[in-house]
C-alpha positions in Angstrom: 0.0 0.2 0.2 1.6 3.6 -1.0 2.2 6.0 1.8 0.1 8.7 2.4 0.4 11.9 1.0 2.2 14.1 3.6 1.1 17.7 4.2 2.3 20.1 6.5 0.0 23.1 7.5 1.9 26.4 9.3 -0.5 28.3 10.9 -3.4 27.0 13.6 -6.3 29.8 13.1 -9.4 29.6 11.0 -7.3 28.9 7.5 -5.4 26.5 8.8 -7.7 24.4 10.8 -10.0 24.6 7.9 -7.2 22.9 5.1 -6.5 20.7 7.9 -10.0 19.1 8.5 -10.5 19.1 4.9 -7.2 16.9 4.0 -7.6 14.8 7.0 -11.1 13.8 6.2 -9.5 12.7 2.8 -6.9 10.3 4.3 -4.1 12.8 4.0 -1.2 13.0 6.6 -1.8 16.0 8.3 0.8 18.0 11.0 -0.2 21.2 11.6 1.9 23.7 13.7 1.1 26.7 15.2 3.8 29.3 17.1 1.8 30.2 20.0 0.6 27.9 22.5 -3.2 27.8 21.3 -4.9 27.3 18.4 -7.0 30.1 16.8 -4.9 32.8 15.4 -6.3 36.1 15.4 -9.4 34.7 16.8 -7.7 32.8 19.7 -8.4 32.5 23.5 -6.5 32.2 26.3 -6.1 31.8 30.0 -5.7 34.7 32.3 -6.5 35.1 36.1 -8.9 37.9 37.8 -7.6 39.7 41.4 -9.7 36.6 42.8 -7.5 34.2 41.2 -10.1 33.1 39.0 -9.2 31.9 35.9 -10.9 33.4 32.6 -10.7 33.2 28.9 -9.7 36.5 27.1 -10.3 36.8 23.8 -9.6 39.3 20.9 -12.9 40.6 20.7 -16.8 40.3 19.8 -16.9 37.9 16.8 -20.1 37.6 14.5 -20.8 34.5 13.1 -23.4 36.1 9.9 -25.8 33.5 8.7 -23.8 33.9 5.1 -20.7 32.5 6.4 -21.2 29.5 5.0 -18.2 27.7 5.0 -17.1 28.3 8.1 -20.6 27.0 9.2 -20.0 23.7 7.4 -17.1 23.4 9.4 -18.5 24.3 12.6 -21.1 21.6 11.8 -18.4 19.0 12.1 -17.4 19.6 16.1 -21.2 20.9 16.4 -23.7 18.7 14.8 -26.4 19.5 16.9 -25.8 23.4 16.5 -25.6 24.4 19.8 -22.5 26.5 20.0 -23.9 29.8 18.4 -26.8 31.7 19.9 -28.8 34.3 17.3 -29.2 37.8 18.6 -32.3 39.6 17.8 -30.6 42.8 16.3 -28.3 44.4 15.1 -28.5 48.1 16.4 -26.5 51.1 15.7 -26.9 54.4 18.0 -25.5 57.6 17.7 -25.8 60.8 19.3 -28.7 62.3 20.7 -30.7 58.8 20.6 -30.0 58.5 17.1 -31.1 54.6 16.3 -31.1 52.2 13.3 -31.9 48.7 13.2 -31.3 45.8 11.0 -34.3 43.6 12.3 -37.4 42.7 10.4 -36.1 43.8 7.2 -36.7 41.9 4.3 -34.2 39.3 3.0 -34.4 40.3 -1.0 -32.4 42.7 -2.8 -33.7 45.9 -3.4 -36.8 45.2 -1.0 -34.0 45.0 2.3 -32.9 48.4 0.9 -35.9 50.2 0.0 -37.2 49.0 3.9 -34.4 50.3 5.7 -34.4 53.8 4.1 -38.3 54.0 4.5 -38.0 53.6 8.2 -34.6 55.4 9.0 -34.8 58.0 10.9 -31.7 59.4 9.5 -32.1 60.0 6.1 -34.7 62.0 4.7 -36.8 61.7 1.2 -35.0 64.8 0.4 -31.8 63.5 1.4 -32.5 60.8 -1.3 -33.4 63.1 -4.0 -30.4 65.0 -3.6 -28.1 62.0 -3.6 -26.3 60.8 -6.4 -28.3 58.2 -7.1 -26.0 56.7 -10.1 -23.5 56.4 -7.7 -25.4 54.4 -4.7 -26.8 52.0 -7.6 -22.9 50.8 -8.5 -23.3 49.4 -4.9 -26.1 47.4 -6.1 -24.4 46.6 -9.6 -21.1 44.7 -7.4 -19.6 41.6 -9.9 -16.3 41.2 -9.1 -13.9 41.3 -12.1 -15.0 44.7 -13.7 -16.0 46.1 -10.2 -12.2 45.8 -8.9 -11.1 46.7 -12.8 -13.2 50.0 -12.4 -13.0 51.1 -8.6 -10.4 49.3 -7.0 -7.5 52.2 -7.5 -9.8 54.4 -5.7 -10.4 55.1 -2.1 -13.5 53.9 -0.1 -13.8 57.6 1.3 -14.1 58.9 -2.1 -16.8 56.8 -3.0 -18.7 57.6 0.1 -18.2 60.8 -0.5 -19.6 60.9 -4.1 -22.9 59.9 -2.5 -23.1 63.0 -1.0 -25.4 62.4 1.9 -25.3 64.7 4.6 -23.5 63.9 7.6 -25.9 61.9 10.1 -27.0 59.3 7.3 -23.6 58.8 6.3 -22.6 58.4 10.0 -25.5 56.1 10.6 -25.8 54.1 7.4 -22.6 53.6 6.1 -19.6 54.8 8.5 -20.4 52.3 10.9 -20.4 49.6 8.6 -17.4 50.7 6.9 -15.2 51.0 10.0 -16.3 47.5 10.5 -13.5 45.9 8.3 -10.6 47.6 9.9 -9.3 49.8 7.7 -9.9 53.4 7.4 -12.0 54.3 4.8 -8.9 56.7 2.9 -6.7 54.0 2.9 -9.4 51.4 1.9 -10.0 50.6 -1.9 -13.8 51.3 -2.7 -14.4 48.2 -4.6 -13.4 46.3 -1.6 -16.0 48.5 0.4 -18.8 47.3 -2.2 -18.0 43.8 -2.0 -18.5 43.8 1.9 -21.9 46.0 0.9 -22.6 43.1 -1.2 -21.5 40.4 0.9 -23.1 41.5 4.1 -26.3 43.8 3.0 -27.3 44.2 -0.4 -26.4 40.5 -2.1 -27.4 38.7 0.8 -30.6 36.4 0.7 -29.7 35.4 4.7 -30.0 39.2 6.4 -27.6 41.0 8.3 -28.1 39.7 11.8 -25.7 37.3 13.1 -25.5 34.7 16.0 -22.7 34.1 18.5 -20.8 31.6 20.4 -22.3 31.1 23.6 -18.6 30.2 25.2 -15.1 31.6 24.7 -13.4 30.6 21.5 -11.0 28.5 23.4 -13.9 25.9 25.2 -16.3 26.5 22.2 -14.3 25.9 18.9 -10.6 25.2 19.4 -10.1 22.4 21.8 -13.2 20.7 20.2 -11.4 21.1 16.5 -8.3 19.8 18.1 -9.8 16.8 19.3 -11.7 16.3 15.5 -7.9 16.9 14.2 -6.6 14.1 16.6 -9.7 12.0 15.7 -8.9 11.9 12.3 -5.1 11.0 12.7 -3.6 14.5 12.5 -0.8 15.9 14.3 -1.3 19.4 16.0 1.9 20.5 17.1 1.9 23.9 19.4 5.2 26.6 19.7 6.6 25.5 16.9 7.5 28.0 14.4 8.1 27.9 10.6 11.2 29.9 9.3 11.7 28.5 6.0 10.1 25.9 3.1 13.2 24.4 1.0 13.0 22.0 -1.1 13.4 18.3 0.1 13.3 14.7 -0.7 10.4 13.9 -3.0 8.8 17.4 -2.0 9.5 20.2 0.8 10.9 20.5 3.9 9.4 22.7 7.0 12.2 24.3 8.6 11.4 25.0 12.2 12.9 27.7 14.8 15.5 26.7 17.1 17.3 22.6 16.5 14.5 21.2 15.7 14.8 19.0 12.2 12.6 19.8 9.2 9.0 18.6 8.8 9.2 16.6 5.5 6.3 17.1 3.4 4.3 16.6 -0.3 2.4 19.4 0.0 2.1 22.8 2.4 -0.2 25.1 3.4 0.9 28.3 4.5 -1.8 29.9 6.2 -0.2 32.6 8.7 -0.3 36.6 8.9 1.0 38.9 6.5 4.2 39.4 8.7 5.0 35.7 9.3 4.4 34.8 5.4 6.6 37.6 4.4 9.3 36.5 6.6 8.9 32.6 5.6 8.8 33.7 1.8 11.9 35.9 2.8 13.9 32.9 4.3 13.0 30.7 1.4 14.9 31.8 -1.6 13.6 29.3 -4.1 9.7 29.6 -3.3 7.6 31.4 -5.6 8.8 33.3 -8.5 9.9 36.6 -8.7 7.0 38.3 -9.4 5.0 36.2 -6.8 7.8 37.1 -3.8 7.1 40.4 -4.6 3.4 40.7 -4.5 3.9 38.8 -1.0 6.6 41.6 -0.1 3.9 44.3 -1.2 1.2 42.8 1.1 0.6 45.2 4.3 -1.1 45.6 7.3 -4.1 48.0 8.3 -4.1 50.7 11.4 -4.5 49.2 14.7 -7.2 48.0 16.5 -8.0 48.1 20.1 -10.0 45.9 23.0 -11.0 47.2 26.4 -12.8 44.8 28.4 -14.0 46.2 31.7 -15.5 43.8 34.8 -17.9 45.9 36.7 -18.9 45.4 40.2 -23.0 46.1 38.9 -25.2 44.9 35.9 -26.2 47.1 33.2 -29.7 48.3 32.8 -32.5 45.9 31.8 -33.6 45.4 28.1 -29.7 46.6 27.0 -28.8 44.6 23.9 -25.7 42.3 23.7 -23.5 44.4 20.9 -24.3 47.5 19.3 -22.2 49.7 17.1 -21.5 53.4 17.6 -20.9 56.0 15.7 -20.4 59.8 16.6 -18.8 58.6 19.9 -15.3 59.4 19.0 -13.1 56.7 18.4 -15.6 54.3 20.2 -17.0 51.7 17.5 -18.8 49.1 19.1 -20.2 47.7 22.8 -20.1 44.4 23.4 -22.2 42.9 26.9 -20.5 39.6 27.3 -22.2 38.7 30.2 -25.5 38.7 28.0 -24.4 35.8 25.8 -21.2 34.5 26.7 -21.4 31.6 29.7 -18.4 32.4 31.5 -19.4 36.2 31.5 -22.6 35.4 32.5 -21.6 33.2 35.4 -19.4 36.2 36.3 -21.6 38.2 36.5 -24.7 36.0 38.0 -21.9 35.2 41.1 -20.9 39.0 41.6 -23.9 41.4 40.1 -21.8 42.8 37.8 -21.2 43.0 34.4 -18.2 42.6 31.6 -18.2 45.0 29.1 -16.1 45.3 26.1 -15.0 48.3 23.9 -13.6 48.3 20.5 -12.2 50.5 18.1 -11.1 49.7 14.4 -8.2 51.5 12.5 -7.3 53.7 15.3 -4.6 56.6 13.8 -1.5 56.8 14.6 -1.0 59.8 16.8 -4.0 59.0 19.5 -2.0 57.6 22.6 -4.1 55.2 25.2 -5.4 57.9 27.5 -6.9 59.8 25.1 -8.4 56.5 23.5 -9.4 55.3 27.7 -11.1 58.8 27.6 -13.0 58.7 24.4 -14.1 54.9 25.4 -15.6 55.5 28.9 -17.1 58.8 27.2 -19.0 57.0 24.6 -19.7 54.0 27.1 -21.4 56.5 29.7 -23.4 58.4 27.5 -25.0 55.5 25.5 -25.2 53.4 29.0 -25.8 55.9 31.8 -26.2 53.4 34.4 -22.2 52.6 34.3 -20.7 55.9 35.2 -20.7 55.1 38.9 -18.9 51.7 38.6 -16.3 50.4 39.8 -14.3 48.5 37.4 -12.8 45.2 39.3 -10.8 44.1 36.3 -9.7 45.1 32.9 -7.5 44.0 30.1 -6.5 46.5 27.5 -5.3 44.9 24.0 -3.7 47.0 21.3 -2.9 44.8 18.2 -2.1 45.7 15.0 -2.0 42.5 12.5 -5.0 42.8 10.3 -5.0 42.6 6.6 -5.0 46.2 4.4 -6.9 46.3 1.4 -5.4 49.5 -0.1 -6.6 51.3 -3.2 -5.0 49.5 -6.5 -3.9 46.3 -4.2 -6.4 44.1 -5.6 -4.7 42.8 -8.8 -1.4 42.0 -7.3 -3.0 40.0 -4.1 -1.9 36.9 -4.5 -4.4 33.7 -4.6 -4.4 30.5 -2.8 -2.1 29.0 -5.9 1.6 29.7 -5.9 4.1 29.3 -8.5 5.6 26.1 -6.4 3.7 22.7 -6.9 2.2 21.7 -3.6 2.5 24.7 -1.6 -0.4 27.1 -1.2 -1.4 30.1 0.6 -4.3 30.7 2.9 -5.8 33.5 5.1 -8.3 36.3 5.0 -6.0 38.4 2.7 -5.9 36.6 0.1 -7.5 37.0 -3.4 -11.1 34.6 -3.8 -13.1 34.1 -6.8 -15.8 35.2 -4.7 -17.3 37.6 -2.1 -15.7 36.5 1.5 -14.8 38.5 4.6 -13.0 38.2 7.9 -13.8 34.8 9.8 -15.5 33.3 6.4 -12.6 34.6 4.1 -10.5 32.6 6.4 -12.6 30.0 6.3 -13.1 30.0 2.7 -9.4 29.8 1.3 -8.5 27.6 3.6 -11.2 25.2 2.2 -9.8 26.5 -1.3 -6.2 25.7 -0.3 -7.0 21.8 0.5 -9.1 21.8 -2.5 -6.1 23.0 -5.2 -4.0 20.7 -3.3 -6.8 17.4 -3.3 -7.2 18.2 -7.4 -3.6 17.2 -8.2 -4.3 14.0 -6.1 -7.7 13.7 -8.0 -9.5 13.7 -5.3 -13.2 14.7 -4.3 -13.0 18.2 -3.4 -14.8 20.0 -0.4 -17.5 22.0 -1.4 -18.2 25.8 -1.4 -20.5 28.1 -1.1 -21.2 31.6 -1.4 -23.4 34.3 -1.9 -24.6 35.5 -5.2 -21.7 36.2 -6.9 -23.4 39.5 -8.6 -25.5 42.0 -7.5 -28.9 43.0 -8.5 -28.2 45.7 -11.2 -25.1 43.5 -12.3 -25.6 43.6 -16.3 -27.9 46.1 -16.0 -26.2 49.3 -15.6 -23.4 49.9 -18.2 -20.3 49.6 -15.6 -21.6 45.9 -14.2 -20.0 43.1 -14.8 -21.1 40.2 -17.3 -20.3 36.9 -15.0 -22.5 34.5 -14.4 -24.6 34.3 -11.0 -23.8 32.2 -8.1 -26.7 30.9 -6.4 -28.0 32.1 -2.8 -27.7 29.1 0.3 -31.3 28.2 -0.5 -30.7 27.2 -4.1 -27.7 25.4 -2.7 -25.6 25.8 -5.6 -21.8 25.4 -5.3 -19.3 28.5 -6.7 -16.2 25.8 -6.9 -14.2 25.9 -9.9 -14.0 22.4 -11.6 -10.1 23.4 -11.1 -11.1 22.5 -7.5 -13.5 19.7 -7.4 -12.6 16.6 -9.0 -15.1 13.9 -8.4 -12.5 11.3 -8.4 -12.7 8.9 -5.2 -9.3 7.6 -5.1 -7.8 8.2 -1.7 -4.1 9.6 -1.3 
């Protein structure tokens, strides 16, 4: 019997774990390495301690599991077939100064009915505002169609596109700015095409609505320990605390070299599912990997501005009726507020025991000139304005995270952005920064890229691939407006049509 194909997955975040599971399920001998002591990458959780010495799981901020995260949810089904991990939230409110409020609950799912209903009930925009707006620019959001949208708008900053709508400041702030800021990239440093892809993916081309679910326990408990058990049950090795430094040709394939005195890991296939800086470091240390053009495109990848998460353990509860998550606009640097004790089990149990609350405050794309003291002041002012009952609360414990490791999507960067495939046979790349053939973002982009990377390797082995799903790939007006692309429409979740290319989906049943 021939030896199984050996695959080394570098990176234990969503992209790497997704690739590892798909490959291991098809008989590939998988070794997954992660330089941190825990799985999860940029959505990991780790153990810290409160002043009373009780342990808690700290995370890198609130994460929403939208209903159109089809590929991520297909992976969750491996560890949660009964669908008990996720709790649906009833609304996605946006709050502004003076009681301004928008809601995405109860909207029709079909475009343009969802947009019409949102504008009709909005208190931030009037009929006069809509008449005065640049309708043609607005209609471009309904005409999204990948290739041509990127060709025509990728070089334009998102801010310039939003300025072109000519909406009054309150309407823009409540209906567009809150949403645009959620992708960690500032508007003046983000591609307009990327922004339109996000509008399409999350609202205008999405048959599921804009509401979402949340994990009911910390990521470490709900996701990463079950994923590790799943991989081990499939025969995969999960090696934590190991850092890859180079990928060099080896006997019959590749050798993944590790930091320290560890021997290289032999591999027939390699998935590089790491952050942008880690990928750049590995490529720089691997002179035979790829070609000059590909290596240059990797070197040109960049990170966006930092983001901040401030978690507070308070000695009193928030008022009844508060929402677990709200987006905010017009409160300085504060972008959203999460009340973890209202949805996460660990925080809820702490709040019940102490009669307190666990509150988390976020800021995205933080300007480089802002210091921590100013940010804390902005955060507290916004929290007290929105939830006045917190003004007199005592902070029992706090954790302040300042991180800069999210990918940038700068104007003009799409055509140069590497995809999953590389010029080196048997080596693929995955992560939320890679170029995909269908709309996706954030966690769904990471999971989809990992599955696509695995499928790319499986195609070389003539092994059946994993289905990939997408929202419709074209907007309602694609093919109607002259600047719309003309590509085949992908189906909605209900129609259950797969968007995967035949290149990645050989139906042969041979196992490696």
